[in-house]
N, C-alpha and C positions, 0 to 999 in steps of 0.2 A: 633233659625236660620230658617228659613224657607224652608222647600223642595219639591221639583216637583216631583210627581208620588213617584216611590219607588227605594231602592238605588241598587235593583237587578240590574246584568249586567255584562258585561265581560270587565275589564281592559287591556291597553295595554300600557306597560310602554315603552317609547323610551329615551335613555340619548344620548346628547351630548356634547361635550367637546368642549367649547369656549375657544378661547386664546385671549391674548391683549398683548402689549408691556406697557400699561399705567397702567392697576388697573383689579381685581379680578370683578370691577363692570363691567367694558366694555367688559370681557371677556363673564361673565354671557350674556349681552344685545347679543353679537355676539353669543349666543348658542341659546335665543330666537329668534333673526331677521332668523335666516338658519330654524330654526323650524318652524317658520310660513311661509315660502316658500313652505312646503310639509306637514305640518300635519294642518289638520283641526281642529275647533273650540277649539282653548287653549285656557284654563282659568286660570289653575293654573300651576307653575312650581317649583321645588325644587330644592334649589343649595346643592348636595349630596357631593361633596367635594372641596375644596379648595386647590391649590399647584401652585408650582413655579419653573420654569426652570432656573435654576443657569449656568453659564459660567465664568470661569475666577473672581470669587467670587462675580459676579456682576448679579443682579438678570435681566434677559432678555427676559421671559415672564409670565404672569398670566395665570393660566389656572384654568376654572371652569366645575366640570361636573354639567349638570343640567338633569334632569329626568323629563318628561312630562308624565302627565296620561291622557289617552282618554279613555273617558267610552262608549261603546256600548250598548245600551239598549235591553230589549228583549223583543221586539216587532215583531208583526205580519210584520211590513214594513222588515223586516231581511228574507234572503233568501240567497239559496247558500249550500253549505253542509259544512260549517264550522260550527263546535261545538261552539255554543255559552253558554253553562252550565258553562263551567271550564274555571278557568285562562288559558292564552296563556302560550304553552310550552316557555322553557330556550329558545330557539332556536330563538323564535320571537322578544327579544327582543334585540331593534338595539343600536348599538353603532358607533358614527360620531363622528369624530375632527375636529374643524373647527379655521380657526386661522386669526385674521386680522392684517394683515402685509403682506409685501410683498415675504417676504421667507417663505415658509410652513415649521413648524417645525416638529419633530418627536414627537407623543404625547403617 
């Protein structure tokens, strides 16, 4: 596999939970579509968890937790006081719940 430059950099992980009343695939797509609205340069996403919401013995929602990895390279273009030599602290990992349906579920 060809690589560009070095693998050095800082990685930010953003997790989004997409839901759908149709399928896990739709739930994951909802998460990606939502992430694309605010995250730049998305290339790879990982489905880290699948589950479903059940009411009265029936599946009412499929949920997919999707992790997005953003890479910041260590170049002279980076500026500011942010430390770019270590991974982001745990409080910088984002979690968002998105549901593609009229009534919002509790995630």
